[in-house]
Structure formats: structure tokens, C-alpha cells
N, C-alpha and C positions, 0 to 999 in steps of 0.2 A: 467491309462495313456490315454485312449479314453476319459474321462471326460476332461483332460486337453486340449486335441487336439480341442474338441467341444467348450470350453471355448474360446480357442484362435481364432477359426473361427468365434465365436459370435463377439468378440472384433474387429476383423479385418472387419467384415460386417458392423459394426457401426460407421460411421465416427467420430461421437461426441466423444463416449467412446474411441475410439483408439487415437483422438487428446488429449483428456483429460490426458489419461495415459501417452502418451509421454510428453505431457507439464509438467506433475507431475514429470517424471523422470529428465527433465531438471531443474525443480526447486529444487529437491533433490540435483542435481549437483551444484546448485546455493548455496544452504543451505551449502553444504559441502565446498564451497568456502568461504562463508562467515564465518563459523565457523573455517575453516583452518586459515583464516586472523585474526579471533578473538583470537585464540589460540597463534598465533605468536605475536600478539599485547600484550597479557596479560603476556608472558613470556619475553618480551623484552622491554616492556615500563611500566613505573609506572602507579597504578591506577589512579593518577591524569590526566596525559595525556590521558589516555584510557577514562576516565571520560569526557575530554573536546572534544575528538572526538565524543563521543556518544551524548553529548549535541549538537555539531554542526549538526550532522547527523538528530537529532530530530528537531532542529530549522529549518532545510532546508525542512524537510517533512512538517512541519507546514506552514511556509511562502510560499514554493511552492504550497501547496494546495490552498492557497488563489489566488496566480497569475494564477494559472491553470484555476481557475474559472469553475472546471468540465469538461473542453474540452478534458481532456484525457479519460473520461468516456462517454462523449456524442457521442464521434467519432463513438463508438461502436454501439450506439443507431441510429445514422445516417446511418452508413454503413449497418445495419440490414434493415433500412427502405428503402434505396436507392436499396437494391438488391430486395426487394418486389417489388418496382416501376421500376424494370429493368433500373435504371438509375445510375449505378455503377460509371460511368466516372464523374459524378458531385462531387466526392471526391476531383478532383483537385481544384475546386472552394472553397469547404470546408476548405482544407488545408491553402489555401492563406489567407482566412477571419480569420482563427483561429491563423495564425502567428501574423496578426495584433493585435488581442485581447490580445495576450500573451506579446507583446512588449509593449503595453500600460499599462496594468496591473503590469508588472514588473517595469515600469518607474515611475508609481504612488506610488508604495511601497517603492521605493528608495527615492522619494522626500519627502514621510512622515517620512520616518526613519531619514533623515537629519535634521528634525526639533526636534528630541528627544535629549535631553540633555545627554552628556556622563556620567557625575556624577551620574545621576539618574539610568542609566543602570548598571553601575559598583557597585554602593551601594545596589542595589535591589538584586544583585546576590552574593554581598560581595566578589568580584572578580575584580581586576583592568584590566585583559584582556579580559573581556566579551564583552565590547563594539567593540574592534577591530575584534573579531571573527564575531559578528554579521554584523558589517560593510562589511566585505569581502563577507559574505553569500548574503546580499541585493545587493551589487554592482555588483556581478555576477550572480544574480538570473535568468535573462533571459536565460542564457545558460543552467541552472539547469532544468528550467521548459521545455525549448525546448527539452532537452534530455528526459524528462519524457513522454512529449507529442509524440514526435516521435517514442519513443518506442511502444506506444499504436496504433499510426497511421499505423505502419509496421503491427500490428496485424490486423488492419482494412482491409488493403490491402491483407489480407490473408495468410501472412507469419508468422505463429504463433509462430514457433520454433525460428527464429531469433528475434523476439520480446522477447521471454524468456530469450534467451542468454544475450540480452543487459539488460533485467530487473534485472536478478538476478546473471549474472556473468561479464560481460563485464564492468559493471559500476564500478566495485571494482579494476579493474586493474591499473589505475593511482595511487591511494591511496596505493595499495599494493606493486607496485613498488617503490614508494616513501618511504614506510615504511622500504623495504629492503636496499635502499640506505643510509637512516639515521641511521641505525644501525652501518654502517661503518664510516660515516661522522659526527655522533652527531646531535646537534641541533633537538632533539625530538620534540620541539614545532612546527617545520615546518610540522609536519604530518597532520596538519589540513589544511595547504596550499595545499599540493597535492590532498586532497580530494576536497576542494571547486575548485580549478583551473582545475582540471580533467575533471569537466563538459563542459569546453569550447571545449575541444578535442571530448569528446563523442557526443556533439551537432552538431559539424562540420560533423563527421563521419555518424551519423545517417540522418543528412540532406542530404547528398550526396545519401545515399543509397534511401532515399524516392523519391528524383528527378529523379534518374534512373527509379524506379518503375512506376512512374506517367507518364514518357514519353511514356511507354509501353502500357498504357491505352489508347484504341481507341474511338473516337465517343464522340460527344457531345449532351447532352439533356438539351437545352435551356429551355425547358418548366419547368424543375425542379430545375433550378438554384436558384430559389427564396426560395426553400426549406432549402437552406443553407446560407441564407444571414445573417450578422452578428447580426441583431436584433433577428431572430429566433434562432441563435446558443446560444446567451446568455440567452435567455428565457429558452431554453431546458437544458443549461448546468449549469445555476445559482443554481437551487435547488440541482442538483448532487454535485456541487461545495461545497455548504454549508453543505451538509451530510458528504462529504469527510472531509472537514476541521474540522467538529465536531468530526469526528472519529479519527483524528490526535490529536486533542485537548485531547481527551479521552487518547491518548498515550503519550501526552506532558506535561500536567499540573502537573502530579506527578513528571516527571524528572525536571522540573523547580523548583518545590518546595523542591524536594530533593537536588537540587544543593544549593538552598538558605539556607535551614536550616543545611545541613550536608556535603556539599563540593563534589567535583568532583569525589573522591574515592567511594563514597556510589553510585553515579550516575553510574559508572562503573560496580558495583556490581549488581545493580537493572536492569540496561540495558541488562546485560547478561541474567538474567531471562527472560526479555522481548523477546530477540532474540531467546530463546529456545522455548518460546511459539509460535513464529511467525512459527515455522515449521507447527503447526496446522492451522494457518491463511493461511498459504501457500496452504495447501491441499483445503481449501475453495475456495480460489481465482483461483486457478488452474482450478478446475471443473466448478465453476461458470463462470469464465471468458470466457471459450470456449463455455459455453451455453449461454452466455449473446445476442450475435446477434441472435441466434436462438430464444430465449425467445421473443426478440423485434419483430421478423419477424412473428413468430406464433400468437402473440397476436395482431398484426397489422391485420392478416389475419383472426383472432377470430377462430383459430383452437384450441379450449379448451381441447380436449382429447390428441392431441399430446402434447401440452404444459405441461399437468399434466404428462405424460409419461417422458418427457424430465427432468421436476423437480425433480421427484421421483428417477429417476435413477441417477442422479448427486448427490442427497442428501445421497443415500445409500453407494455411494462409499465414499463420503466425510466423513461420519459418521464411517464407518468400518476402513478406515485408520486413522482417528483422535482418535478413542477409543484406538486402539492398541498402536498408538504412543503415546498417553496421559498416558495410564497405565505404559508404560515403564519409562517415564519421572518421573511419580510420585514415582514409586518403586525404581529407581536408581538415584534420584535427587542428593544426597550426592556425589556418586561417579562420576557423570557427572560433577558437578561444581568443583570437586577437580582438574580434568583435567586441569581447567584454572588457577589454582593457589589455595593455601590454604585460601586465605582471600575470595574468591568468594563463599564459602560456606555458608556465612552469608546471601545469598539470598534464601538459601533452602526453607524456610517457604512461601516466596512470590511466588517462582516458584511453588509450589504444588498448592497453590491457584488459581494462574492465569491459570494453566493447567486444573484444575477442571472447571473453568468456561468456558474454550474454548471447552472442551468436550460437556457440555450442549449447547453451541451455535452452535456446529457442527451438532446437532441433526436437526436443521432447515436449514442448509446449505446454500443455494442460496438466501436467504431472502432478504440481502441487494440488490442484482443485480436485483431480481425480481422487487423490489420497482422502482428502477431506470429505468428498461426497459419496464415497463408498464404504464409509465405516472403518476405514484404516488410519484414524486419527492417532491411535496409540502408537502404531508402528512409525507414522510419519514424525511423531514427536521425539521418538527415540532417534531416528536417522538425523534429524536436525539438531538434538542434543550433541551428537557425535561430531557434526560439522561445526557447530558453534565452538566446541572445545579445541578443535583444529585451528579454527579462525584465531580465537583468543591467543593461544600459543605462538601462532605465526606473527600476529600483530605485535605482541609483546616483544619478540626478538627483532622483528624486522623493522617497525616504525621508527625506533631510536636511531637506527643505522641508515635507513633508505628513505625516510620520511614518506611522501605520498607514494611513491613506486612500491614500498614495502607495504602500505595499506592496501593498494590495489592488487598486488600479488596475493596477499592473504585472503582477501575477498573473493578473487578469480578462483583460486584453488578449492576453498571450501564451498563455493557456489556450484562448481561442476561436480565436486565429490558427492553431494547431497542428491542432486538431480539424477546422475548415473546409478546411485544406490537405489533410489526409489523406482526408477525403471526396471532394474534386476529384479526387485522384490515383486512388483505388478506382474511382470512376465511369468515369475515362478509361481504366484499365488492365482492370478485370473487367467493365465495364458493370453493375455492381451498385449500386443505391442504398442506402447504409448509412445511412438515416434511418428515421424513425416511418412514413412513407408511401412 
């Protein structure tokens, strides 16, 4: 009992650990919301409709990462830097400039999509409804990326818990409410509309919250406004955005090819395995993202010893939680998948392979955030490009032959590859071991 009290006291005395644990609890609540919603879908909608929803969600993640251009990650970098410069009020200027960037990137993507032939899209995916789904996604893309950016900006302003609620829980409310209504009124195809159009309301709500918070920030540091001009934002965000885009491509290429060769139902089965694996990714992001601004700040101030302590502390928590969760998922994979429906057990082998690769990756925890927060975005981008190339080649050869297992193998190999390559680079460059020990 005395040891437990000491542990609680230690956690309370360390703001970073305390914040990370509360963030993890909120993310667990978000995961429960996600899987509760997934359970509802799999028991009330056909695998085809569920597959269309998962395809839409994946497509929005991918095209959204292009439109965001890394601004959702760079805002944490700028927040840490501005804190170090004692110029936090410059975030007002940063927000306005980023809004302009997001609007322009969303508009450019819409104009580019309008040049694409409808028959080409439908024939590629062997589905006559795919073009209309993508059109809706791109047409309302600005509200989607605004929601995602606002969520991270709220975190940059210091309200980590509200940011987590929007990131993992509130964003599902529109489609969850819609799915319930549609079970009584029919038209299950409209499920996707509730998901896409829901971002319009989420964008407005998060915008209002941010404006209220920005008004409360006093003081202007005009000397540092040049630190957040649009050119510098794009330069800092671009590499982060490319790395993020490649990461989502690693999670998207397999889904797109599975839809092309095997249809929406298989996409639904495989996407469930991906969602179960995201529990482990969520742990990495939860502890890493809270440490991100601290990493940027300590690196800027060249406090190597403190930086090493923050990295190791975060990595240990990430690995312990992921190892326990991963073992549970591997041992009880069939039982867990059966909960969502008998057909979903087809993803059993793919799930085990995905989880195993994530356990290995969690050993090096915060490595992607370290790369982005310490001015190594360009190198990170190149490493991710190489991993993506490997992933695409493997997917092209393995998915037509081995279906979901081929997709899981392709992701696992490329995932472990880029993590290990980043770890080797950081050790050679900074002499810092970005691992548990």
C-alpha cells in the first residue's frame, strides 16, 4: 500500500507523466467509443456498408493529410519554440496564417479532383458509387482539415484534455447519431453522408472554442511575428506533412487495393484488424504527443540530459502498456473478432501480425515525434519515402495472392523498417538512444 502511495505521489509530482496518463485514459475512452460504434455498425449494417464507411474514413485521412500540409504537427513545434522565446501570444498570428494555408490547399485539391474522369475512378475500384463518395469528401475537405487542425491547436493552447475529447470521442458523434437514426428510417447508404457532413459542425464548434481562447491571450510580441509567417510555416510544416502523408499512405494503399480486388466486405474485415491495432498506436501517440512540445523546447535550449530523461520515461510507459495490450490481443484475437460478427474472424491472422509489428515499434516509442520536433523532418521524410516504396511493392505482389494477410505483412515489414532506420540515424547524429533502455 505504501508503494502505491509513493507511485501516485511520484506521478502527481511529474506534470508530463500525469498529463500523459490522463491523456491515455481519455484515449482509452475514445477507443471504447470507437469500438462501441464499430460493434453497433457490424451488427446493424452489412459488411459492404461498413466497408464503404471504412474506405471513406481512410480516404479522408489520406487526402486530409495532404491538405493539412503538416500544420497540425508543426503547431506543436511552434508552440514549444514560442514558449522558449517567451512569445506565446504570437500563436494568434500563427492561427490566422494557417487558416489561409488550409483553405488554399483544400481548394487546390478540389480543383484537381474535378479534372479526374468519373469512369476512371469507378472502374479502378470496380464500384459505381466510389466517385460520388470521393467527390463529397473533397468538396467538404476544408471542414475536415479545419477540425483536425483546430483539435491540435487546442492542444497547443494548453487544453490537452479537451483536444483529446475532440480527437477521439466528439468527432464520432455526428455519424454515431446518424447511424442510430438510419436503423429506424432505412437508407443505410446515407451513413457516409452523416460522417462527411458531420465535420462541418465539428469545424464550427472547434473554431468558436479557439476564438474564445485566443481572445484571453494578452500581449503582442511583434518582434517574433516573423517567426510564424506563411513561408516559414510551410517550410517547417512541409516535411512533417510529407511524413504524415506517407504514414497514412502506409495505412491506405492496402485498403484501396483490397477494395479493388476483393470488395467492400474484405475492407470491413481488415479495417477492424487495423482499428484493434490502433489501440497500440494510440498509446504511442498519447505519451509522445504530450512530450512533443517539451522535446522541441529542450532541444532548442540544448538541454540534452533532460531531453534524454523525457524520451526514456515516455518510451518505458509506451512499451509496458503496449506489450501487455499486444499479448492480450494476440492470445484472444479470435474471441475478440467474434464479438463483431462471425465473418470478422477472417482477419485473425492479419490482426496477429499487425499487433506483433506494433509491439516491436513501441520499443522505440517517440521516435517519429523526436524526428519532427528536432529539425530532422527532411531526413524523416526520406526514410518514410523509402518505407512507402517497400510497402507499395509488397502490397502489389502480396495482396492479390494472400488478401488480408498479404496486406498485414506488407505493413508490418515497412513499419518496422522505418522505425529501426530512424533509431539508427538519431543515435549516429545526436548520440541519443531513442529506446526503452
